[in-house]
Backbone as CSV, one residue per row, in Angstrom:
resi,resn,N_x,N_y,N_z,CA_x,CA_y,CA_z,C_x,C_y,C_z
1,MET,55.410,21.224,-17.639,56.738,20.836,-17.219,57.098,21.486,-15.889
2,THR,56.648,22.700,-15.661,56.922,23.364,-14.400,56.226,22.629,-13.266
3,ASP,55.005,22.183,-13.508,54.299,21.431,-12.473,55.040,20.136,-12.141
4,GLU,55.555,19.475,-13.180,56.296,18.231,-12.977,57.553,18.503,-12.143
5,ARG,58.255,19.597,-12.470,59.487,19.936,-11.753,59.170,20.294,-10.296
6,ASP,58.111,21.049,-10.052,57.716,21.405,-8.683,57.383,20.158,-7.878
7,ARG,56.683,19.220,-8.523,56.331,17.988,-7.829,57.581,17.208,-7.455
8,LEU,58.550,17.090,-8.373,59.790,16.363,-8.104,60.616,17.054,-7.024
9,GLU,60.692,18.398,-7.073,61.440,19.126,-6.053,60.795,18.970,-4.687
10,GLY,59.464,18.965,-4.651,58.747,18.768,-3.397,59.044,17.407,-2.796
11,GLU,59.231,16.390,-3.654,59.528,15.054,-3.157,60.936,14.967,-2.588
12,THR,61.877,15.663,-3.199,63.253,15.586,-2.697,63.413,16.350,-1.394
13,GLU,62.587,17.380,-1.173,62.701,18.147,0.055,62.020,17.462,1.226
14,ALA,61.098,16.580,0.947,60.391,15.898,2.026,61.345,14.971,2.761
15,GLU,61.192,14.920,4.078,62.052,14.046,4.884,61.611,12.603,4.709
16,PRO,62.570,11.705,4.639,62.198,10.290,4.521,61.515,9.815,5.800
17,THR,60.625,8.875,5.650,59.944,8.346,6.828,60.937,7.509,7.625
18,PRO,60.943,7.686,8.952,61.905,6.920,9.766,61.573,5.436,9.754
19,VAL,62.638,4.647,9.700,62.476,3.198,9.721,62.491,2.759,11.179
20,PRO,61.458,2.045,11.625,61.457,1.621,13.030,62.582,0.629,13.291
21,THR,63.260,0.839,14.403,64.341,-0.080,14.774,63.754,-1.218,15.580
22,PRO,64.260,-2.425,15.378,63.723,-3.554,16.143,64.123,-3.449,17.605
23,ASN,63.246,-3.902,18.464,63.506,-3.911,19.893,64.441,-5.074,20.204
24,PRO,65.634,-4.798,20.797,66.568,-5.892,21.068,66.049,-6.872,22.111
25,ASN,65.164,-6.441,22.969,64.617,-7.321,23.997,63.129,-7.498,23.706
26,PRO,62.705,-8.649,23.241,61.316,-8.821,22.867,60.330,-8.693,24.022
27,ASN,60.765,-8.931,25.227,59.892,-8.793,26.392,60.501,-7.785,27.352
28,PRO,60.479,-6.492,26.989,61.162,-5.522,27.847,60.457,-5.362,29.180
29,THR,61.263,-5.142,30.203,60.688,-4.859,31.504,60.365,-3.379,31.529
30,PRO,59.384,-2.972,32.314,59.063,-1.559,32.371,60.248,-0.773,32.905
31,ALA,60.450,0.404,32.318,61.561,1.244,32.754,61.326,1.667,34.190
32,PRO,62.374,1.600,35.014,62.186,1.988,36.404,61.871,3.473,36.505
33,THR,61.049,3.835,37.455,60.760,5.235,37.678,62.008,5.897,38.223
34,SER,62.022,7.225,38.246,63.235,7.926,38.667,63.623,7.572,40.102
35,SER,62.646,7.417,40.997,62.998,7.065,42.372,63.504,5.634,42.455
36,THR,62.908,4.723,41.705,63.364,3.334,41.711,64.728,3.229,41.063
37,ALA,65.012,4.052,40.062,66.300,4.011,39.369,67.443,4.292,40.338
38,SER,67.258,5.225,41.253,68.338,5.517,42.200,68.566,4.334,43.138
39,TYR,67.517,3.614,43.492,67.686,2.424,44.328,68.402,1.331,43.554
40,PHE,68.084,1.195,42.254,68.795,0.243,41.408,70.287,0.556,41.430
41,GLU,70.637,1.830,41.249,72.038,2.234,41.204,72.757,1.910,42.512
42,LYS,72.086,2.119,43.626,72.714,1.871,44.928,72.955,0.384,45.167
43,VAL,72.035,-0.454,44.736,72.206,-1.897,44.921,73.225,-2.438,43.931
44,VAL,73.213,-1.925,42.721,74.108,-2.424,41.672,75.571,-2.156,41.993
45,ARG,75.864,-1.158,42.807,77.278,-0.874,43.113,77.937,-2.010,43.893
46,TYR,77.157,-2.865,44.521,77.717,-4.013,45.245,77.954,-5.219,44.338
47,ILE,77.438,-5.174,43.109,77.499,-6.329,42.218,78.538,-6.063,41.130
48,PRO,79.418,-7.017,40.845,80.366,-6.830,39.741,79.618,-6.599,38.412
49,ALA,80.027,-5.568,37.703,79.349,-5.172,36.462,79.348,-6.291,35.419
50,THR,80.385,-7.091,35.393,80.464,-8.188,34.433,79.320,-9.174,34.646
51,LEU,78.990,-9.434,35.890,77.908,-10.371,36.175,76.552,-9.763,35.845
52,ASN,76.394,-8.467,36.065,75.155,-7.788,35.649,74.969,-7.924,34.147
53,ALA,76.034,-7.633,33.418,75.965,-7.710,31.953,75.684,-9.137,31.485
54,ALA,76.302,-10.097,32.129,76.077,-11.495,31.754,74.627,-11.898,32.008
55,TYR,74.061,-11.441,33.104,72.669,-11.786,33.410,71.718,-11.156,32.390
56,ILE,71.922,-9.888,32.092,71.064,-9.199,31.116,71.201,-9.838,29.740
57,ALA,72.422,-10.166,29.338,72.631,-10.833,28.049,71.949,-12.198,28.027
58,SER,72.041,-12.922,29.127,71.394,-14.236,29.214,69.879,-14.113,29.109
59,LEU,69.323,-13.084,29.742,67.879,-12.863,29.633,67.471,-12.612,28.184
60,GLY,68.283,-11.851,27.489,68.002,-11.588,26.072,68.040,-12.853,25.243
61,LEU,69.041,-13.687,25.490,69.141,-14.952,24.761,67.979,-15.879,25.080
62,LEU,67.615,-15.943,26.356,66.491,-16.792,26.749,65.181,-16.291,26.140
63,ALA,65.025,-14.985,26.049,63.810,-14.429,25.452,63.746,-14.723,23.957
64,GLU,64.900,-14.695,23.290,64.952,-14.986,21.853,64.590,-16.434,21.559
65,ALA,64.980,-17.331,22.433,64.770,-18.760,22.202,63.558,-19.299,22.961
66,ALA,62.671,-18.406,23.403,61.511,-18.842,24.191,60.613,-19.748,23.377
67,PRO,59.908,-20.655,23.980,59.820,-20.954,25.406,60.956,-21.866,25.857
68,ASN,61.367,-21.657,27.085,62.460,-22.431,27.680,61.981,-23.091,28.964
69,PRO,62.603,-24.199,29.334,62.226,-24.828,30.610,62.688,-23.972,31.783
70,ALA,61.985,-24.068,32.890,62.293,-23.269,34.083,63.694,-23.560,34.612
71,TRP,64.167,-24.807,34.471,65.487,-25.147,35.009,66.589,-24.343,34.332
72,LEU,66.376,-23.919,33.093,67.388,-23.143,32.383,67.533,-21.743,33.007
73,TYR,66.407,-21.144,33.372,66.453,-19.846,34.056,67.145,-19.975,35.408
74,TRP,66.839,-21.064,36.123,67.484,-21.301,37.415,68.983,-21.538,37.232
75,ALA,69.370,-22.272,36.202,70.797,-22.561,35.968,71.577,-21.275,35.709
76,VAL,71.025,-20.392,34.901,71.696,-19.114,34.614,71.817,-18.294,35.885
77,PHE,70.706,-18.146,36.604,70.716,-17.337,37.819,71.681,-17.899,38.860
78,LEU,71.588,-19.192,39.142,72.423,-19.793,40.184,73.900,-19.782,39.825
79,THR,74.221,-19.987,38.554,75.626,-19.942,38.129,76.209,-18.553,38.352
80,LEU,75.508,-17.523,37.915,76.012,-16.160,38.075,76.015,-15.748,39.544
81,TRP,75.012,-16.188,40.285,74.948,-15.875,41.710,76.122,-16.502,42.453
82,ALA,76.486,-17.722,42.071,77.621,-18.403,42.701,78.949,-17.734,42.349
83,LEU,79.000,-17.048,41.225,80.232,-16.371,40.813,80.460,-15.042,41.532
84,VAL,79.428,-14.475,42.134,79.555,-13.165,42.780,80.698,-13.134,43.795
85,PRO,80.783,-14.059,44.759,81.883,-13.972,45.735,83.260,-14.042,45.086
86,PHE,83.404,-14.874,44.068,84.706,-15.010,43.404,85.095,-13.733,42.668
87,TYR,84.134,-13.093,42.023,84.419,-11.833,41.342,84.768,-10.746,42.341
88,VAL,84.055,-10.690,43.444,84.330,-9.664,44.448,85.719,-9.858,45.044
89,LEU,86.098,-11.100,45.325,87.378,-11.358,45.979,88.583,-11.377,45.049
90,TYR,88.412,-11.931,43.850,89.593,-12.222,43.039,89.758,-11.401,41.769
91,ILE,88.763,-10.685,41.347,88.905,-9.870,40.137,89.365,-8.477,40.555
92,PRO,90.494,-8.028,40.036,91.024,-6.715,40.436,90.041,-5.588,40.124
93,GLY,90.025,-4.608,41.013,89.190,-3.434,40.804,87.801,-3.534,41.414
94,GLN,87.417,-4.688,41.900,86.085,-4.825,42.485,86.029,-4.166,43.864
95,LEU,87.118,-4.248,44.604,87.193,-3.621,45.922,88.147,-2.438,45.837
96,SER,87.609,-1.272,45.589,88.472,-0.109,45.432,88.774,0.569,46.770
97,ASP,87.919,0.386,47.751,88.071,1.044,49.041,88.570,0.036,50.076
98,LYS,89.759,0.269,50.601,90.357,-0.662,51.576,89.727,-0.534,52.965
99,SER,88.912,0.508,53.181,88.277,0.665,54.495,86.995,-0.161,54.594
100,VAL,86.670,-0.900,53.529,85.474,-1.742,53.520,85.911,-3.197,53.643
101,SER,85.212,-3.942,54.451,85.523,-5.348,54.668,85.237,-6.175,53.419
102,LYS,86.188,-7.036,53.055,85.969,-7.941,51.927,84.797,-8.863,52.204
103,ARG,84.710,-9.317,53.428,83.622,-10.234,53.780,82.262,-9.555,53.659
104,PHE,82.199,-8.287,54.073,80.940,-7.570,53.918,80.612,-7.380,52.436
105,CYS,81.613,-7.056,51.636,81.379,-6.864,50.201,80.867,-8.146,49.540
106,VAL,81.403,-9.280,49.946,80.924,-10.559,49.410,79.466,-10.768,49.811
107,MET,79.178,-10.570,51.081,77.810,-10.761,51.554,76.849,-9.780,50.865
108,ALA,77.243,-8.524,50.779,76.398,-7.516,50.150,76.201,-7.823,48.660
109,GLY,77.251,-8.308,48.005,77.144,-8.653,46.587,76.185,-9.806,46.343
110,VAL,76.267,-10.817,47.201,75.390,-11.987,47.063,73.926,-11.583,47.285
111,ILE,73.695,-10.806,48.324,72.329,-10.341,48.599,71.845,-9.431,47.475
112,SER,72.688,-8.495,47.082,72.302,-7.520,46.062,72.003,-8.166,44.724
113,PHE,72.792,-9.166,44.330,72.540,-9.808,43.039,71.173,-10.481,43.030
114,ALA,70.844,-11.175,44.098,69.546,-11.856,44.159,68.400,-10.844,44.136
115,VAL,68.521,-9.780,44.902,67.478,-8.753,44.945,67.376,-8.050,43.598
116,TRP,68.513,-7.706,43.013,68.535,-7.018,41.725,67.910,-7.881,40.634
117,ALA,68.254,-9.158,40.592,67.684,-10.050,39.580,66.172,-10.157,39.747
118,TYR,65.714,-10.216,40.985,64.274,-10.274,41.235,63.601,-8.970,40.813
119,ALA,64.244,-7.836,41.086,63.662,-6.541,40.745,63.673,-6.292,39.236
120,VAL,64.669,-6.812,38.536,64.763,-6.579,37.091,63.635,-7.278,36.349
121,ASP,63.467,-8.563,36.583,62.451,-9.308,35.821,61.808,-10.437,36.610
122,GLY,62.114,-10.534,37.872,61.564,-11.619,38.672,62.467,-12.822,38.728
123,GLY,63.484,-12.840,37.871,64.413,-13.961,37.865,63.702,-15.276,37.634
124,PRO,64.302,-16.350,38.054,63.682,-17.658,37.848,62.413,-17.846,38.681
125,ILE,62.258,-17.042,39.715,61.043,-17.150,40.531,59.822,-16.767,39.710
126,ALA,59.955,-15.745,38.869,58.832,-15.320,38.025,58.440,-16.407,37.028
127,VAL,59.418,-17.215,36.610,59.138,-18.292,35.662,58.525,-19.491,36.385
128,SER,59.114,-19.864,37.515,58.661,-21.057,38.238,57.416,-20.811,39.086
129,PHE,57.373,-19.642,39.710,56.267,-19.321,40.618,55.737,-17.925,40.296
130,PRO,55.024,-17.767,39.196,54.590,-16.426,38.782,53.693,-15.717,39.806
131,GLU,53.035,-16.463,40.658,52.175,-15.830,41.657,52.980,-15.068,42.711
132,TYR,54.298,-15.350,42.825,55.147,-14.674,43.803,55.923,-13.505,43.214
133,TYR,55.678,-13.193,41.944,56.394,-12.057,41.361,55.424,-11.024,40.825
134,LYS,55.619,-9.822,41.290,54.963,-8.640,40.747,56.035,-7.558,40.767
135,PRO,56.104,-6.706,39.747,57.131,-5.646,39.756,57.112,-4.806,41.034
136,LEU,55.942,-4.636,41.617,55.854,-3.880,42.870,56.674,-4.551,43.966
137,TYR,56.601,-5.879,44.062,57.372,-6.602,45.067,58.872,-6.377,44.867
138,GLY,59.307,-6.447,43.616,60.724,-6.232,43.324,61.179,-4.835,43.697
139,SER,60.351,-3.831,43.391,60.710,-2.451,43.723,60.780,-2.242,45.231
140,LEU,59.817,-2.789,45.944,59.830,-2.641,47.403,61.020,-3.368,48.030
141,LEU,61.327,-4.550,47.539,62.475,-5.299,48.044,63.777,-4.545,47.764
142,LEU,63.845,-3.923,46.618,65.010,-3.119,46.254,65.186,-1.941,47.207
143,ILE,64.099,-1.267,47.524,64.155,-0.124,48.440,64.601,-0.582,49.830
144,VAL,64.012,-1.650,50.332,64.363,-2.153,51.666,65.829,-2.572,51.713
145,THR,66.294,-3.255,50.671,67.696,-3.690,50.627,68.628,-2.492,50.612
146,THR,68.284,-1.482,49.839,69.106,-0.274,49.768,69.189,0.424,51.113
147,LEU,68.125,0.379,51.874,68.121,1.023,53.187,68.839,0.184,54.246
148,ILE,68.773,-1.122,54.121,69.349,-2.003,55.143,70.862,-2.197,54.983
149,LEU,71.365,-2.309,53.762,72.790,-2.627,53.566,73.747,-1.618,54.217
150,PRO,73.557,-0.306,54.085,74.492,0.606,54.761,74.455,0.485,56.283
151,VAL,73.274,0.276,56.844,73.165,0.104,58.297,73.852,-1.193,58.707
152,LEU,73.625,-2.228,57.940,74.249,-3.528,58.204,75.777,-3.414,58.139
153,GLU,76.273,-2.625,57.210,77.723,-2.450,57.092,78.301,-1.821,58.352
154,VAL,77.661,-0.788,58.861,78.148,-0.114,60.069,78.094,-1.052,61.271
155,VAL,77.003,-1.783,61.389,76.842,-2.696,62.531,77.844,-3.846,62.446
156,LEU,77.987,-4.441,61.272,78.869,-5.598,61.137,80.348,-5.238,61.233
157,LYS,80.710,-3.988,60.928,82.110,-3.566,61.054,82.597,-3.679,62.503
158,GLN,81.684,-3.685,63.431,82.065,-3.776,64.842,82.418,-5.203,65.249
159,LEU,82.019,-6.171,64.433,82.385,-7.566,64.689,83.760,-7.828,64.086
160,SER,84.572,-8.600,64.764,85.929,-8.851,64.271,85.928,-9.581,62.927
161,PHE,84.916,-10.404,62.676,84.834,-11.148,61.412,84.698,-10.221,60.205
162,PHE,84.056,-9.079,60.391,83.800,-8.149,59.303,84.684,-6.908,59.338
163,LYS,85.702,-6.903,60.156,86.611,-5.754,60.193,87.396,-5.663,58.893
164,PRO,87.558,-4.436,58.374,88.377,-4.259,57.166,89.850,-4.559,57.463
165,GLU,90.594,-4.919,56.433,92.024,-5.235,56.604,92.823,-4.020,57.047
166,SER,92.366,-2.831,56.692,93.120,-1.612,57.023,93.046,-1.265,58.505
167,GLU,92.129,-1.877,59.236,92.005,-1.557,60.681,92.762,-2.546,61.524
């Protein structure tokens, strides 16, 4: 009886085996490296967060219902891309700094969304033209965009079309 009790006590003290949690994204993209992550953050600040979330959610839905026609990926991307200027201009809180030109923010948002979508998963280009998408290309494009946008902002501020309203 003592052996039976020891065996039962040993079972209650043992930790239960962890249950694996399902992966919410069946085709996860590789996690960005620490240096690439900072470039992601810099580009993402030009894009309305709602549109980022909508794109990521759409990718999840498309992955769940795979296979899908290429036009569906293009429709999602183009719809959200077309919404970027409207979100930047008309949704409160998108332009917190009055010393920045609205026109520049719209342009930067449109460019950034396209680059970000390509860097995240290749966007519709990876589906339609897989030979033109490699994660390396997306990372390099992200780095170049991150380096060019601040310089472009300074240069374009000198043009009257891109002057901020506060000046």
